[in-house]
C-alpha positions in Angstrom: 101.6 113.0 96.7 101.1 110.4 94.3 97.9 108.9 92.8 96.7 105.4 94.7 97.0 102.6 91.6 93.4 101.9 90.8 92.6 98.5 93.1 94.0 101.0 96.0 92.3 103.7 94.9 89.3 101.8 95.4 89.9 99.0 98.5 90.5 103.2 100.1 87.3 104.2 99.2 85.9 101.3 100.2 87.9 101.2 103.6 86.6 104.8 104.3 83.1 103.9 104.6 84.1 101.7 107.7 86.3 103.9 109.3 84.0 105.3 112.0 84.8 103.0 114.8 84.7 105.8 117.5 83.9 109.7 116.8 82.9 112.4 119.4 83.1 116.0 120.4 82.3 116.6 124.3 82.7 120.5 125.0 83.0 121.3 128.7 80.9 123.8 130.0 81.0 126.4 132.5 78.9 128.8 131.7 81.2 129.1 127.9 83.1 126.4 126.2 86.4 125.9 128.1 87.8 123.3 126.3 87.0 121.2 123.2 88.1 117.9 122.5 87.3 116.1 119.0 89.0 112.4 118.9 88.0 109.4 116.1 89.6 106.2 114.3 91.0 105.9 111.4 91.6 101.4 110.4 94.7 101.0 108.8 94.7 97.4 108.3 91.5 95.2 107.4 91.5 91.4 106.9 87.6 91.6 105.3 89.5 94.2 102.6 91.8 92.2 100.6 92.5 94.9 98.1 93.8 97.5 101.1 97.7 96.9 101.3 98.5 96.1 105.4 101.1 98.4 106.9 103.3 96.8 109.0 103.1 98.9 112.6 107.2 99.7 111.6 106.0 101.5 108.7 103.2 103.1 110.4 105.8 104.8 112.8 108.1 105.9 110.1 104.9 107.4 108.6 104.5 109.8 111.4 107.8 110.5 112.1 108.2 111.5 108.6 105.0 114.1 109.1 106.7 115.7 111.8 110.1 115.7 110.0 109.0 117.1 106.9 105.1 118.1 107.0 105.3 119.6 104.0 104.4 116.5 102.7 101.5 116.0 104.3 100.1 119.1 105.0 97.9 120.9 102.3 98.7 125.1 102.1 102.3 124.8 104.0 105.1 126.1 102.5 107.7 126.2 104.4 109.4 123.8 107.9 112.1 125.2 109.9 112.9 122.7 113.0 114.8 124.8 115.3 115.8 122.2 118.4 115.6 118.3 118.6 116.0 116.9 121.1 116.1 113.2 122.4 115.6 112.2 126.2 114.5 108.7 127.6 113.6 107.0 124.0 111.8 110.2 122.6 112.2 112.5 120.7 110.8 116.6 120.5 111.1 118.7 117.9 110.5 122.3 118.0 108.7 123.8 115.0 108.1 127.1 112.9 105.2 125.7 110.0 105.0 128.5 107.2 101.3 128.7 105.8 102.8 131.9 103.6 100.8 134.6 105.0 100.8 133.7 108.7 103.2 131.6 110.9 102.7 128.5 113.6 104.6 127.4 116.1 104.7 124.0 118.0 106.5 121.2 119.8 106.0 117.4 118.8 107.0 114.7 120.8 107.3 111.2 119.0 107.3 108.8 121.1 108.5 105.7 119.1 106.2 103.0 118.2 103.5 104.3 120.4 102.9 107.7 118.8 103.2 111.3 118.6 102.4 114.7 120.9 101.7 118.0 119.1 101.3 121.2 121.4 100.9 124.5 119.5 101.3 127.8 120.6 98.4 130.1 120.3 97.8 133.0 117.4 97.1 136.5 116.8 93.6 134.2 115.8 93.5 130.7 116.7 93.7 129.3 120.1 96.6 126.8 121.7 95.9 123.4 120.9 97.0 120.0 121.1 96.8 117.2 118.8 97.8 113.3 120.3 98.2 110.3 117.3 98.9 107.1 119.2 99.1 103.3 117.2 96.7 101.3 118.5 96.6 97.3 117.9 94.0 95.4 119.7 95.4 92.3 117.9 98.1 91.8 115.9 98.7 93.4 112.7 95.6 94.7 113.6 96.4 98.9 113.3 94.8 102.3 113.9 95.4 105.3 114.4 93.4 107.2 117.2 93.4 111.2 116.2 92.6 113.4 119.6 92.1 117.0 119.1 92.0 119.3 122.1 91.6 123.3 121.7 90.6 126.5 124.1 87.1 127.2 122.2 85.9 131.0 121.7 83.0 132.6 124.2 80.9 131.8 120.9 77.5 129.9 121.5 74.6 129.4 119.2 74.3 127.9 115.8 77.1 129.6 114.2 79.6 128.4 117.1 78.1 124.7 116.4 78.5 125.3 112.5 82.1 126.9 113.0 83.2 123.2 115.2 81.3 120.5 112.6 83.3 122.1 109.6 87.0 122.1 111.8 85.5 118.5 112.9 85.0 117.4 108.7 88.6 118.8 107.8 90.5 117.2 111.4 88.7 114.2 109.5 90.5 115.3 106.5 93.4 115.8 106.9 93.9 113.3 109.0 92.5 110.5 106.4 95.0 112.4 104.0 97.9 111.7 106.3 97.1 107.7 106.1 96.5 107.8 102.4 100.0 109.5 102.3 101.5 107.2 104.5 100.4 104.0 102.5 102.1 105.6 99.2 104.6 105.8 100.3 104.8 102.2 101.7 103.9 101.5 98.0 107.0 103.3 97.4 109.4 101.0 99.5 109.8 104.4 101.2 108.8 103.5 105.3 110.7 100.0 104.8 
């Protein structure tokens, strides 16, 4: 990932102070944690920040498609990706992938809905639960764009301080990865790779 220009980097740094429009982790409790949900919103365009180059909805969409088709540009530690199947139905695209992280592989399916967002369903593995990530493009006013990230995953039987600390670390890792995704989309847009 290439570095941002000085003004853009300062704009992103300032912008990061205002991205927490919504941040919630809501466990469902039935004697144990059955499913965890974590959701946050990242503002993409901010008319009050002229140093932050605005992105169009089309650029943001193309960035999300690229994230699904070429995840090595976006996911730290990913060493390979194989797309086993690509199916088109009713305007949507479904990708069946295997993500290679070197010492382990993750199998998932990504549903791309044009100009709206993506839904990734990850199969459970030996040391991680099945999970789901929905990324939606929101535009409450023309050109005022947001990305909403919603993570859902099966919880463990753990409770107490260690489980709470683990959940907080997971939330922070998700936020960091999502901000990296937005930064990467901005870099690709600056290079003219997203139209």
